[in-house]
N, C-alpha and C positions, 0 to 999 in steps of 0.2 A: 893190091897184090900187084906183085911183079908180073910183066907180060913176056914170058919167054916160052919156047917151044920145047917140047919135051916127048919122048917116045915111051912105049911100053917098057922096055928094059930099063930106062930111067926111073921110071915109076917104081917098078920092082924092087930096084936097088934102095929108092928113097925108103919106100915102107918097110923094107926089111931091115935096114939098118936102124931107122927110128923105133921099131919095136925089138930089135935084138934077136931076130930069126923068125922062121916062120911059124914056129910053135907059139908066139905070140901075137899075130897078127888075125886069129881068128879064122883063117880059111887056110888052104893048101896051096901049094905052088902052082898045080895045076888049075885050081880056080882062078887063082889070079892071072893066068895066061890066057885063060878062054875068056874071061869077063872083063877084064880092065878096061878095054875100049867096048863096053857094052853099048855105047850111044855114039856111034861114029858121025851122027849128024852134026854134033857139037863138038869141037877140038877146044877144050879150055887152054886157054894161053898160060895158066899158072900151075906148076908141077904139084904144089902143096893141095890145091883145091882137087887136082887129078887123084892124089893118094888118098882124101878123104872120101872121094866119090867111089873109088875102087873097094875100100873099105866097107863101107855101106853095100856095094854090089855084091861082095862076098858074104854077107850076111843074108842078103836075099836069096842067094843061092842055097844055103844051108837051111834056112826058113823062109818057104815061097809066101808065107803072110807077112812077113817084113815088108814095110812100105816105105820108099823114099822117093822125093820128086824134087826136081831143080830147075831154074831157069837162069840164062847168062843175060848179060848186059850187050850192048851195042859193039863192045870189043871182046867179045867172048870170054868174059871173066865171070865167075861165078857171082851171082846175084841173090837168089834166095834159095835156102835149102831146107826143106821138111822131112822129117821121118818120124815113124812109128812103129812099136813092135806089136808082134801077134798077141802077146799078153795084153798089151794097152788097149788092143781093140776089144778083147773079152771084157776087160775090167770096164771099158766105157759101156758096154752093153748093159753091166750091172750096176754100176755106180755114177753113170754119168749125168745123173739129175743135177748136180751142182759142178760147175766148171770153173776153176780160179785160172785167170790169165795174168802172167807174170810176165814182163819184160824188163827185168832190172839188171840184167848181167851184162859185161863186157868184159869176160875173161878170155879173150883172144886177141892174138897179136894184130889183128885188122879192125878192132874194136866194133866188129859187127854185133848187131843186138841180138840176144838170145831169148826167143820167147818160150816159155814151158807152158803147157796146159795141164794143170793137175786136177786131182781131186780127192777124195778119202773113200777108203774101203771099210768093210765090216769089221775090221780089226782095228779100226781109228787110225789107220797108217796113210799118209801121203802116198799116193800112186801117181805116176806120170801116164796122161794120154798120149802125148805128141809133143814135138819139140821143132823149132824151126831157127835157124840163123838167117838174119834179115839184112836187107842191103839199105834199108832205112826205116823210119818209124812213121811213114805217111798212112793215111786213110787207106789208099790202094794197095799197099803192102799188107796192112793187117786184114783188108778184105780177102786178099788172096790167100793167105793163110787159113782163114776160117773157112773158105770156100772149100781149100784142099781137105783141112779136117773133116769137113762135113762129108765129102766125096768118100774119104776112107771109112768113116764110122757111119755107113748106110744112111746119110741123112737124117741120124738121129740128133735133135736139137735138145740142148740143155734145159732145165726148168729156170735155173738161175746162173748167172755168171757174176763172177767177182773179180774187181780189176783195181788197179793203183788210181784210177780215176782219170788216167790218159785221155786227151780229149780226141785223140786220132782214134785210138783204141774203142772209146766210146761210140763214135760215130760207125765204125766198122761194125761193132756188135749189134748196134740198132738196125743196120742193113742187112746183116745174115741172120741173126737170131731176134727179128722185131717182136716175137711175143714172150721172151725170155725176161725174167725179172733181173735187172742190174743192181749189183750192190757194190760197194766200196770196200775193199780189204781193210779190217780193223788195224793190222800192223802197219800199213801204208799210212793210215790216217794217223796213228801215234807218231810213227817217225817224221814227218812232216809236220805235226804241231810241236814235237820236242825240238827239232832242227830250227824252226821260226820263232819260238816263244823262249826266252832265256828268263825266267822269273823263278826265283827260289819257292818251291813246293808246289810249283804248277804241275809237274809232273805225276804226282800221287793224286792229286784233285781231278786232273783231266782223264787219268786211267778210271778211277773211281766212278766218275761220270758216264765213261764210256760202257761200263760193262755192269751198271745198276740194273736191278730189276723194278718193274714197275710200269704205269701207265705214259703214255705220250705227254699227259699234262705233268706228270711227276719228273720226267725226263726235262722237258724245257723249264721246268721250276729251277731243277738244280743245275741245268746248264747256264741259264740268267744269273744264278747265285754265284757260279764261278767267275763268268765273265766280269760281274760287278766286283768280285774279292780282288782279280788281277787286273782291273782296268783295262779289260780287253774288247771292249765294244766296239773298237774301230778295226778289229783285225779278224773282221769276219773271213789183208787176209790172214789169220794164225798161220794158216797153210803155206803163204808165200814165205813168211818168216822162217819156218823150220825148214823150207826146201831151200833158201838162201844159206843158211847155217851149213846144211849137210853138204850142199854142192861146193861150198867152198874148201873143203877138204879135199877134193879130188881136182878142181879147176883152177889152176894157178894163172896168173896174168900173163899176157904175152905168149900165150900157146899158140901154136901154127894150128891150122884147120885139122890137119891129119890128127895132130896129138890130141886136140880138143874133142874131137869126135870120139877118139878112143878111150880117153879119159871119162868122158860122159857116158860112155857105153859101159864103162868098169863101174861107175857111181849107180846107174840103172841094175846093174847086176845084183849088187850089194842090197838095194831096195827089194828086189825079186827073193833073194834069200831070206831077209827078215819077214817077208809075207809067208813065205814057205814055213819058216820057223814058229810063226804064229799060228799058221793052220795046224801043225804037228802038236802044238801046245794046246790048243782048244779040243782037239780029239783025243789025245791020249795023256792028259793030266786031270786030276780032281780037283774040285775047288775046296779050299779050306774054310770051313764054317767058323765065323768069328763072334756072330751075334746071338742074342737070347732069341731072337726070332728063328728058331732053328728051322722050322717047316717052310716059312716062307723064303728063307734064306735057299735052303736045299732045292726048293721047286725053280727058283729063279736060275740057278746053276745049269739046270738041266734045260732052260730054253732060252738062256742068253750065251754067246759066245764069251771067251774067257774076258776080254776088255770092256765088254758091255757089262757083264758081271759086275767088275770091279767098279765101275762107275755108278751102278745100280747101289751096290751095297754101301758106297759112300753115301749117295743120297739117302739111303734107308737109314743109316747111322745119323745122319744131320736132321732128319725128319724126328 
């Protein structure tokens, strides 16, 4: 980031120009004047970072449960930035047993890693618990993110954590979530395998092996057969995939920090809209019965929400 001095009026002009007017920045001119310098203990040297923080400050003014926290480096430039929505806290209290930890994004002008902490709700939708822009991908930085996340979420720790296998991330998780079960994301495993193994028909066999049903012994037998078939003995999360694809619609490369935070906020607004739509459909629509097991299907429709019922019905038909 460039090191330049900037004042309140410059920040205001920057944000309004970037957004196309006060109606688009998410808060009023009064809030901007009152809160753009909310933390005068730190004077960031980059106007873009100041704009991003002012945007988040405006959201916290409108929603006291909205949370954001940042720190700066020795040159007073933005180092790490974490934020979480009030709805995220509520979602985590209900659905926080499984936490997916993804840090695969570089969609901003400064190539700062974006970490997204996600889960899945009762409608089988991906939900965001928190997010952070990082200065690097070291153990200490990941540890700081998880400590902040725990503080925001009232020290509730997940039962399971799913990651892409990053070593620094793994060490931080072991330090902060020592009792959580750590698993690797299936999508990242597939992506790494397909990137490094360029053998005809390997993709189909690898996927079948990964998602097969059976005992440990049956899996190991199928795995060894695949290694033998493709001569690979010397080459020893689906939520992350869907989130990647979704965010790519909103987060273009080389976005400035203010633009990035604003676009990310827009993406999460759409996620919340989809959740509200699913809630409405669950409570205000009737299930269409399609099997001959009328009584069982009708009863299932009364105890399951819509998406769970559809999955149950598919399983019932297969059985």
